PLY file of the C-alpha trace (Angstrom):
ply
format ascii 1.0
element vertex 367
property float x
property float y
property float z
element edge 365
property int vertex1
property int vertex2
end_header
0.00 0.00 0.00
1.31 3.44 -0.93
1.19 6.22 1.67
-1.52 8.84 1.51
-0.58 12.01 -0.30
-2.37 15.24 0.54
-2.07 17.50 -2.48
-2.46 21.27 -2.41
-3.38 23.02 -5.62
-4.28 26.54 -6.60
-5.51 28.08 -9.82
-5.67 31.78 -10.56
-8.23 33.54 -12.67
-6.80 35.07 -15.85
-5.43 38.46 -14.81
-5.20 39.88 -18.34
-7.57 42.71 -19.12
-10.16 23.50 -31.88
-10.30 20.34 -30.79
-13.21 18.50 -29.14
-12.91 17.39 -25.52
-10.60 20.28 -24.67
-11.43 20.17 -20.96
-8.66 19.35 -18.48
-9.00 17.52 -15.16
-6.57 16.41 -12.46
-5.45 12.81 -12.83
-4.48 10.50 -9.95
-2.90 7.27 -11.21
-5.27 7.28 -14.17
-8.34 8.25 -12.13
-9.84 11.77 -12.29
-9.80 13.72 -9.03
-13.26 14.63 -7.76
-15.38 15.03 -4.66
-16.63 11.89 -2.96
-20.17 13.31 -2.89
-22.36 14.83 -5.59
-23.39 17.62 -3.23
-20.73 19.93 -1.81
-21.52 22.82 0.55
-19.63 26.11 0.42
-19.78 28.68 3.21
-19.99 32.32 2.06
-18.46 34.93 4.36
-21.15 37.33 5.53
-18.48 40.04 5.74
-17.49 39.67 2.10
-21.01 38.85 0.88
-23.49 40.73 3.08
-27.22 40.19 2.61
-28.66 41.79 -0.49
-26.75 42.59 -3.67
-23.50 40.71 -2.94
-25.06 37.70 -1.21
-27.49 37.39 -4.10
-24.57 37.65 -6.51
-22.58 34.79 -5.00
-25.75 32.68 -4.79
-26.41 33.38 -8.47
-22.84 32.28 -9.22
-23.50 28.96 -7.51
-26.82 28.57 -9.33
-25.19 29.19 -12.72
-22.43 26.69 -11.97
-25.12 24.15 -11.07
-26.66 24.55 -14.54
-24.93 21.48 -15.99
-25.90 17.96 -17.09
-24.35 16.12 -14.13
-25.75 15.06 -10.74
-23.12 17.25 -9.06
-24.31 20.45 -7.39
-23.16 23.03 -4.86
-25.08 24.27 -1.85
-24.32 27.68 -0.33
-24.76 28.66 3.31
-23.68 31.72 5.26
-20.46 31.77 7.29
-20.56 34.23 10.18
-17.30 33.01 11.71
-13.72 33.33 10.58
-12.49 32.01 7.24
-9.16 30.49 6.34
-7.31 28.12 4.07
-7.21 24.41 4.87
-9.43 24.67 7.95
-11.70 21.74 7.15
-14.43 23.91 5.56
-15.16 24.88 1.97
-15.37 28.66 2.02
-15.60 31.67 -0.25
-14.64 35.22 0.72
-12.95 38.41 -0.41
-9.36 39.19 0.58
-6.70 41.89 0.27
-3.88 39.51 1.25
-1.35 39.42 -1.60
0.06 36.13 -0.36
-3.35 34.49 -0.72
-4.34 36.16 -3.99
-1.01 35.64 -5.77
-1.67 38.57 -8.08
-4.97 37.23 -9.40
-8.45 38.80 -9.42
-9.69 35.51 -7.94
-8.15 32.20 -6.98
-9.25 28.69 -6.03
-7.33 26.45 -3.64
-7.91 22.74 -3.14
-6.63 19.88 -1.02
-6.76 16.38 -2.50
-5.93 12.84 -1.47
-4.35 10.49 -3.98
-3.27 7.01 -2.87
-3.66 3.28 -3.43
-5.76 1.21 -1.02
-6.99 -1.92 -2.80
-7.58 0.46 -5.69
-6.98 4.12 -6.47
-8.41 6.64 -4.01
-8.65 10.04 -5.72
-10.70 12.44 -3.65
-11.07 16.17 -3.20
-11.20 17.01 0.51
-11.54 20.79 0.65
-11.60 23.86 -1.56
-11.68 27.62 -1.02
-12.55 30.37 -3.53
-11.21 33.87 -2.81
-11.87 37.14 -4.67
-9.54 40.16 -4.74
-11.17 42.89 -2.65
-8.37 45.43 -2.98
-9.37 49.00 -3.87
-10.59 50.08 -6.30
-13.34 47.49 -6.01
-13.67 46.02 -9.51
-16.58 43.60 -9.23
-20.20 43.76 -10.31
-22.86 41.27 -9.27
-25.44 42.47 -11.79
-25.98 40.94 -15.22
-26.05 44.15 -17.23
-23.97 44.32 -20.39
-23.22 47.98 -19.69
-21.33 47.02 -16.49
-18.84 44.64 -18.09
-15.29 45.37 -19.23
-15.66 43.63 -22.59
-18.66 45.80 -23.43
-19.00 49.43 -22.35
-18.42 49.02 -18.61
-15.41 48.85 -16.31
-16.27 45.92 -14.04
-15.52 42.24 -13.91
-18.60 40.10 -13.32
-18.64 38.15 -10.07
-20.72 35.43 -11.68
-18.45 34.77 -14.67
-15.20 34.69 -12.71
-16.89 32.81 -9.88
-18.06 30.08 -12.27
-14.43 29.69 -13.39
-13.19 29.34 -9.81
-15.99 27.03 -8.68
-15.20 25.03 -11.82
-11.70 24.55 -10.40
-13.23 23.53 -7.08
-15.32 20.95 -8.99
-12.14 19.46 -10.48
-11.65 21.34 -13.77
-8.33 22.86 -14.85
-7.52 25.66 -17.28
-8.13 25.26 -21.01
-6.29 27.06 -23.83
-7.53 25.24 -26.94
-11.24 26.04 -27.12
-13.87 28.63 -26.22
-14.27 27.78 -22.55
-15.04 29.45 -19.21
-11.94 27.71 -17.86
-9.97 30.02 -20.15
-10.54 33.78 -20.04
-13.87 33.80 -18.20
-14.48 37.53 -18.72
-14.61 36.79 -22.47
-16.99 33.83 -22.12
-20.35 35.61 -22.06
-23.88 35.17 -23.29
-25.57 38.48 -24.18
-28.84 39.63 -25.71
-30.30 43.10 -25.31
-29.11 44.68 -22.07
-28.53 41.31 -20.40
-25.14 39.58 -20.20
-23.86 36.81 -17.98
-21.20 34.19 -17.53
-22.12 30.54 -17.85
-20.44 27.15 -17.49
-20.67 26.34 -21.19
-20.39 23.24 -23.31
-16.77 22.23 -22.85
-16.70 22.75 -19.08
-20.01 20.89 -18.83
-18.43 18.04 -20.78
-15.53 18.04 -18.31
-18.03 17.90 -15.45
-19.61 14.83 -17.10
-16.16 13.22 -17.28
-15.89 13.68 -13.51
-19.42 13.00 -12.25
-21.29 11.32 -15.08
-24.62 12.27 -16.62
-27.53 13.30 -14.41
-30.04 11.18 -16.31
-32.78 13.70 -15.54
-33.20 14.98 -19.12
-31.21 18.18 -18.52
-30.96 19.80 -21.95
-29.59 23.22 -22.91
-28.50 24.63 -26.27
-27.15 28.17 -26.54
-25.75 30.80 -28.89
-23.00 33.36 -28.19
-21.27 36.16 -30.07
-17.85 35.11 -28.73
-15.37 32.55 -30.10
-11.95 31.04 -29.45
-9.04 33.22 -30.57
-5.66 32.00 -29.27
-3.77 30.37 -26.40
-2.33 32.72 -23.79
-0.33 30.43 -21.54
-2.82 28.14 -19.81
-5.79 30.26 -20.88
-7.87 30.39 -24.02
-8.53 33.95 -25.14
-11.76 34.82 -26.88
-12.93 37.54 -29.29
-16.28 38.65 -30.63
-17.66 36.85 -33.67
-17.98 38.95 -36.81
-19.52 39.64 -40.20
-17.58 38.81 -43.38
-17.78 38.95 -47.15
-18.70 35.73 -48.94
-14.95 35.32 -49.51
-14.40 35.32 -45.74
-12.88 38.81 -45.43
-13.98 40.80 -42.38
-16.14 43.78 -43.29
-15.19 47.35 -42.27
-16.12 48.08 -38.67
-18.04 50.88 -37.00
-18.93 51.59 -33.37
-22.60 50.97 -32.56
-23.69 51.91 -29.05
-20.14 51.31 -27.81
-19.79 47.89 -29.47
-18.05 46.84 -32.66
-20.43 46.66 -35.59
-19.94 46.07 -39.30
-20.75 48.20 -42.35
-22.97 46.44 -44.88
-24.64 47.34 -48.17
-28.26 46.87 -49.09
-28.73 43.61 -50.97
-25.22 42.41 -50.04
-24.59 38.76 -49.27
-22.55 38.42 -46.08
-21.37 35.66 -43.78
-22.52 36.18 -40.19
-20.72 34.23 -37.47
-21.92 32.90 -34.12
-20.88 30.18 -31.66
-23.32 27.38 -30.83
-23.06 25.08 -27.80
-24.78 22.04 -26.37
-24.57 22.36 -22.59
-26.96 19.48 -21.92
-27.08 15.72 -21.76
-27.84 14.59 -25.31
-27.10 15.52 -28.92
-29.81 17.77 -30.34
-30.89 18.26 -33.95
-32.52 21.68 -34.19
-33.66 24.33 -36.61
-31.67 27.55 -36.32
-32.68 30.96 -37.65
-30.83 34.14 -38.62
-32.62 37.46 -38.30
-32.30 41.20 -38.71
-33.66 43.44 -35.96
-34.07 47.15 -35.31
-32.61 46.61 -31.81
-30.20 44.30 -30.00
-32.91 42.05 -28.54
-33.06 39.12 -30.94
-36.12 36.89 -31.02
-38.13 34.81 -33.48
-40.40 37.84 -33.84
-37.68 39.61 -35.82
-37.35 39.48 -39.61
-36.18 36.03 -40.69
-33.30 36.00 -43.19
-32.29 32.33 -43.29
-32.89 28.96 -41.65
-30.74 25.88 -41.18
-32.88 22.79 -40.85
-31.40 19.93 -38.88
-28.36 21.58 -37.28
-26.74 18.87 -35.13
-25.25 19.97 -31.80
-23.46 17.33 -29.77
-21.95 17.83 -26.35
-18.18 17.78 -26.79
-17.42 20.19 -29.64
-18.05 23.93 -29.47
-19.14 25.04 -32.95
-18.40 28.48 -34.38
-20.32 28.69 -37.63
-20.76 31.21 -40.47
-24.05 31.43 -42.36
-24.53 33.37 -45.59
-27.46 35.78 -45.45
-28.63 38.62 -47.69
-28.98 42.12 -46.26
-32.53 43.27 -47.18
-32.62 45.98 -49.83
-35.33 47.95 -48.01
-33.26 48.71 -44.89
-32.61 52.42 -44.27
-29.17 53.80 -45.16
-27.23 55.24 -42.22
-29.30 53.32 -39.67
-28.07 50.74 -37.18
-29.53 47.24 -37.20
-28.59 43.96 -35.55
-28.02 40.61 -37.21
-28.99 37.83 -34.84
-29.47 34.12 -34.44
-31.87 31.91 -32.52
-30.88 28.28 -31.99
-33.79 25.84 -31.70
-36.07 28.51 -33.08
-39.04 26.11 -33.05
-38.63 25.23 -29.34
-38.33 21.49 -29.92
-35.75 20.98 -27.13
-36.88 20.67 -23.53
-34.44 23.48 -22.80
-33.62 24.23 -19.16
-32.21 27.70 -19.99
-34.08 28.99 -23.02
-33.03 32.60 -22.44
-29.53 31.88 -23.84
-30.75 30.72 -27.26
-30.41 34.10 -29.00
-27.70 36.71 -29.52
-26.68 39.47 -31.97
-24.01 41.42 -33.90
-24.50 45.15 -34.71
-24.43 46.40 -38.32
-24.79 49.80 -40.01
-26.28 50.07 -43.49
-24.27 52.14 -45.99
0 1
1 2
2 3
3 4
4 5
5 6
6 7
7 8
8 9
9 10
10 11
11 12
12 13
13 14
14 15
15 16
17 18
18 19
19 20
20 21
21 22
22 23
23 24
24 25
25 26
26 27
27 28
28 29
29 30
30 31
31 32
32 33
33 34
34 35
35 36
36 37
37 38
38 39
39 40
40 41
41 42
42 43
43 44
44 45
45 46
46 47
47 48
48 49
49 50
50 51
51 52
52 53
53 54
54 55
55 56
56 57
57 58
58 59
59 60
60 61
61 62
62 63
63 64
64 65
65 66
66 67
67 68
68 69
69 70
70 71
71 72
72 73
73 74
74 75
75 76
76 77
77 78
78 79
79 80
80 81
81 82
82 83
83 84
84 85
85 86
86 87
87 88
88 89
89 90
90 91
91 92
92 93
93 94
94 95
95 96
96 97
97 98
98 99
99 100
100 101
101 102
102 103
103 104
104 105
105 106
106 107
107 108
108 109
109 110
110 111
111 112
112 113
113 114
114 115
115 116
116 117
117 118
118 119
119 120
120 121
121 122
122 123
123 124
124 125
125 126
126 127
127 128
128 129
129 130
130 131
131 132
132 133
133 134
134 135
135 136
136 137
137 138
138 139
139 140
140 141
141 142
142 143
143 144
144 145
145 146
146 147
147 148
148 149
149 150
150 151
151 152
152 153
153 154
154 155
155 156
156 157
157 158
158 159
159 160
160 161
161 162
162 163
163 164
164 165
165 166
166 167
167 168
168 169
169 170
170 171
171 172
172 173
173 174
174 175
175 176
176 177
177 178
178 179
179 180
180 181
181 182
182 183
183 184
184 185
185 186
186 187
187 188
188 189
189 190
190 191
191 192
192 193
193 194
194 195
195 196
196 197
197 198
198 199
199 200
200 201
201 202
202 203
203 204
204 205
205 206
206 207
207 208
208 209
209 210
210 211
211 212
212 213
213 214
214 215
215 216
216 217
217 218
218 219
219 220
220 221
221 222
222 223
223 224
224 225
225 226
226 227
227 228
228 229
229 230
230 231
231 232
232 233
233 234
234 235
235 236
236 237
237 238
238 239
239 240
240 241
241 242
242 243
243 244
244 245
245 246
246 247
247 248
248 249
249 250
250 251
251 252
252 253
253 254
254 255
255 256
256 257
257 258
258 259
259 260
260 261
261 262
262 263
263 264
264 265
265 266
266 267
267 268
268 269
269 270
270 271
271 272
272 273
273 274
274 275
275 276
276 277
277 278
278 279
279 280
280 281
281 282
282 283
283 284
284 285
285 286
286 287
287 288
288 289
289 290
290 291
291 292
292 293
293 294
294 295
295 296
296 297
297 298
298 299
299 300
300 301
301 302
302 303
303 304
304 305
305 306
306 307
307 308
308 309
309 310
310 311
311 312
312 313
313 314
314 315
315 316
316 317
317 318
318 319
319 320
320 321
321 322
322 323
323 324
324 325
325 326
326 327
327 328
328 329
329 330
330 331
331 332
332 333
333 334
334 335
335 336
336 337
337 338
338 339
339 340
340 341
341 342
342 343
343 344
344 345
345 346
346 347
347 348
348 349
349 350
350 351
351 352
352 353
353 354
354 355
355 356
356 357
357 358
358 359
359 360
360 361
361 362
362 363
363 364
364 365
365 366
């Protein structure tokens, strides 16, 4: 019998303002490291997360992390006592201690056991998630696009970064090969209209299935985003907005529309519009997907339909960034802003647990 090894790990959030199955997990003698239970309780510091806005924000972070196709889920309770690393409790709090934060906006620590006892024992024993609370305070707990640093705001979203860190606590490691919340989480966002939020996403959900298996409770979720994988930055994937291109694949000239990057188009022009589609649920889905033009940035099936793909197949395990050729209507008004959008599963055939994330947009201006 080999001796027990208690392993300390830590993973920082990305501090900077492909293939399928890109997720990474910790391996112990060929066995993935995970919790021994499918329900893990975290204690939220009432000093760092007082009742109201901030307590609701950290609860929302937990809820969003729990939106995945596995039987694993977090519970959150309040912690009115002291917090600390490796004290036998799973805790989350805010800190100004540079030694704890290690230069990161947020960090997850974990303590694991990996040993042989008539078989491999690979078990997570404790984890802590800590946010940088140094001044100036840089967090927002709302889900408004206007608050976020990759839109027109100046804040980092508690929910998006928190999902990344609680993903580490679950057993996931960084990813640099695919669009993934375990890469640059502040560039892994669903948005439509004024709303924007972080989410676990397809590849991290697939990693969670590798660790904890499928829930078997018909949890289904397809989604669309206007972000995509760009490049590897060390351990992290970096992401950029999707775009609008000529039929030859050349990016169209850009223009600023309400503080976001839009694209100049001509009436009657054929263009390729690009979005990312994900299956965050249990089973492969074959859906009808629509592309629309709207007079505002809230995309829905009530907008003007430009094109449809019948039978788009979305399987869990491969994030799909896809370009569809559409024709800009000739009766649009020159000089006016519009929004090209998409709705995945436009006919609502999927028993979708999170239908609000099925639509998104890209701004355009008509020449």
